[in-house]
N, C-alpha and C positions, 0 to 999 in steps of 0.2 A: 858387984855382980851385974849391976846394970850395964857397966861398961862391957863386960863379957857378952851380955845379951845384945847390946847394941852392935858390937863387933860381929857377933854371930848373925844378926839380922842383916847387917851390911854385906857380910860374906854370902848370905843366901841370895840377896838381891844381885850381887855381882855374878854369882853362879847362874841365876835365872836369866840375867841379861846376856851372859855368854851363850847359854843354851838357846835363847831366843835368836841371838845373832847367827848361831850355827844353823838353826831351822831356816831362817831367812836366806842364808847363803846356800843351803841345800836346795831350797825352792828356786832361787835364781839359777843355780846350775842346772836343775831339772828343766826349767823353762828354756834356758839357752839350748840345751841338748834337744828338746822337743822342737824348738824353732829351726834348728839346724836340720833335724830329721825331716820336718815338714818341707823345708826348702829343697832338700835332696829328692823327696818324693815328687814334689811339684816339677822340679827340673826333669826328672825321669818321665813323668806324664807328658810334659811339653815335648820332649824329644820323641816319644812314641807317637804323639798326635802329629807332629811335624813329619815324621816318617810315613805315617799313614796318608797324610795329604800329598806327600811327594809321590808315593806309589799310585795314588788315585790320579794325580796329574799326569804322570808318565803313561798310565793306562789310557786316559782320555786322549793324550797326545798321540799315542799309537793308533787309537781308533780313528782319530781325525785324519791322520796320515793315510791309514788304510782306506777310509772313505774317499779321500782325495784320489787315490789310485783307482778305486772302484768307479768314481765319477768319470775319470778320464777314460777308462775302458768303456763305460756306458756310452759316453759321447762319441768315441771312435766308432763303436758299433752302429749307433744311430746315423752317424755321418756316412758310413759305408752303405747303409741301407738306402739313405736318401740319394746318394750318388747313383747307385744301381737303378733306383726308380726313375731318376732323370734320364739315364742312358736308355732305359726301356721306352720311356715316353718319346724321347728324341728319335729312336729307331722307328717307332710307330708312325710318327707324323712327318718324318723326313721325306718319305715318298710323296706325300701330299704336298709338301712345300716345294719339292723339285718340280712336280707337275704344274703347280701354280706358277712358279717362276718361268718355266718353259712356255706356258700359255701366254703370259704377259710379254715375254721377250719376243715371241714369234708372231704375236698379233699386231696388225697394223691399224692404227687409228687415223681416221682422216679428218 
């Protein structure tokens, strides 16, 4: 009877060992599945973040390009205003300059 009891005990140990191994294998499988899911979620988040950064970069690039065009337009306008001011000033003093030149050209020094 002791032999049967020993064999029954050994059989219980083998069964418990097999159940333990099954539990460990299930835990490993669950861990691997969760790691795979976490990696997929992370990859998705990275792709979304990269996409957001690209959109922001393109928006800023477009703003800069627009600012450049606005700056060119502003500079052209300022230049035209300055040219007109110079023409007006030249027209005002041109008569004075002509009279001064005539006076010096026609006066005789001795």
